[in-house]
N, C-alpha and C positions, 0 to 999 in steps of 0.2 A: 591653619593645621595646629592643633594645640600639641604642646609637649607633654613626655609623660605624666611631669607633676601636677599638671593638669588635671590629669585625669583619675587623679587619686581620690578624688571625691565626687565623681559624677557617674560612677558606676559602669562607666566602659574598659575595656580591655585596654592595659599598659603593662609596660617592661618594667618589676620594679629593682632591675639590677641598673636601672638609668643611674650613672653619675651622679647626677643633682639630687636626684633620690637617696642614694644612696650614702653620700656624705652626710645629708642634712641627718640621716637615721643612727650615724653611726656618733654625730656629736650628741642627740637626744638618749642615746643609749649609754653613752660617758656618765649621764648628769643619773640614770636607772642606776648606774653603777655606784655613785655616791652613795642615793638611798640606800640601797640595799646593804650596804656595808657599814651605816649608822648604828648605834649602840642603841637597846631598848631604851636607855634613862634619857637619852638624848631627844626629847620628845619635838623641842622649840627647831632642832634643826631640820628633823623629819617634815615637823609641819611646813617651815621654810620651802624646804625642797621639793615639797608636794605642790607649792602653790606655782613652784618656778616649772614646775613638769606639766603641769596639767593646764588644758585650756581654760576651764574651768573649775574650781575647787573651794566648795563652800565652808563656811564656817561649823565647827565642829566634826568636820569627816575626817575619818582616819582610814590607812591602809596596812594591814602588817605586812612584815617581811616575811620569806622574800616578796616580792612582787615582779610579774614579770609582763612587760610589755614591748609590741614591736617598735613603737615611734614613741616610748619612754613615757607613756601620758600623753603626749601632745596633743592627741584628738580626742582625749576623754573630759567630758563634763559632768563633772558630781555635783549634784547639788547641796543642801545642807545637810548635816546628821547622817551621812552616808559611812556605815561602818564594811569593812573589806576585810573577811578574815585570810588565815594565812593561806600562798599560793594564788591570788587571783593573776590570770594570766587575759588583757586585754590586748589582743589582737586588735590591734587600733590602728592600722593603716587608710581607716577611715574613721568618723566621727561615732563616738558611744556617747550615749546620753544617759544618765540615772538621776534618776529623780532625790528630793531631800526625804529621809528617814528610810529610806532602803538600807537592808542589811543582804550581804553576801558572806556566802557560807565559805567553807575553806575550800579551795582545789576546783574553785568554779574557772569557766572558761567561756569569756564573750569573744567572740567568733566574727570578724566584719569580710574579712577577706574570701577568697575562693580564689577556683582555677576552671577552667570552662572542661567539659565533660569529653570534647576531641582532643584525643591523644596529640595528633597533630600541633595542635596549639598550645597544650603544656609541654611538649619538648624544645618548643619554644620560648620557652618561659614567662606567658602569658597570666596575669591576676586581673580580679576585679575586685571590689569593693563594694559594701552595701552597708549602712548605718544602722544600727540599734538602738531601741529606746528602749528604757526600762523606766517605769512607772516611778510618783513617789508612796512611799510606804510598803514597798513589795520585801518579800524574802526568798531569795533563791536559797534553795537548799545546798548541803555541800554535795561538790560534785555535779553540779548543772552545767549544762554545755548550751549556749544559746547560739545560735547560730546567724548568718548575714540577712540583714532586714529584718529584722525578727522586731516586731511591738510587744512590749509586755505590758498590761494593763494599769491603774493605780489598784493597789493592795494587795495584790494576788501575791498567793501564797505558790511558789516551784516547788515540788517534791525533790528530794535530794535523787541524784544520779540520773537526773531528767536530760533528756536530750530537747531544746526548743526549736523545733523547725518550721513551725507557722504562727501568727499572731495567736496571741494568749488576752482572752477579755479583760477588763478591770474586776475585782472583786471577787475572785475565784480561787481554787484549790485546784491546782492541775499537776500533772504526776503523769510519767512513762517513759517510751520513747517507741515511736516518736510521742511529745508532751501533749497530754489530752485533757479537758476540763476534766476534774472526779464531781465538782460538787460549790456552790455557792457560798461565800462565806454569809454566814446567818445567825438569826437570834444565839442558838447553842453555844457559837463562838464567845457570845457576850455572858455566856455562864461558866463555860467548862475553857482551859486552856490547854489539857492533854487528859484525854479519856474522860477519866472520871474527877478530875483534877478540878474544883470550882476556881474563880476567881473570887478574894476576898476582896473588893471595891473597898472594905475599910481601911485596908493597910497598903493601898496603890496611890503613889505620892500624885 
């Protein structure tokens, strides 16, 4: 029979109040507190802490303060040059994967944890977790919520305020609650970056 800690990453129902889970979580949250207490100018210290806190933290990545995470980022896997704006919340009770060059707007929530619909199970405190996968080169707009078990494909843009309840394919713009594909990213996006604002490729480094 599995202990409760083993069930964190299996999708099974478990009790998050288990002592082994709770004790580890408190220690990780102490490290998160250290990170959120750093000065804005102390970039080396911030980078060092993020590499300690995260399961993986790629070159050039950065997370603005305040950062919130159930397990202090211990189950977060960030690729290279990921940027997360203020108030990112990672409900990282199980693994969250974010691909290289992805941008995360302010107030985004990546939630892997959930609770059963049956009230009797919730009264007993049961929970289950499903991993989240965000692809390479994505952009999650301000206030996006990504629900447990969701995968977002490479290069996709999720519009501000969207609630992503199911998988979104690569190379699209998706918006709304629940989030739906609005259109594919196409040739017009190579010419215009915002409405009628043209991209000046002569000035692009």
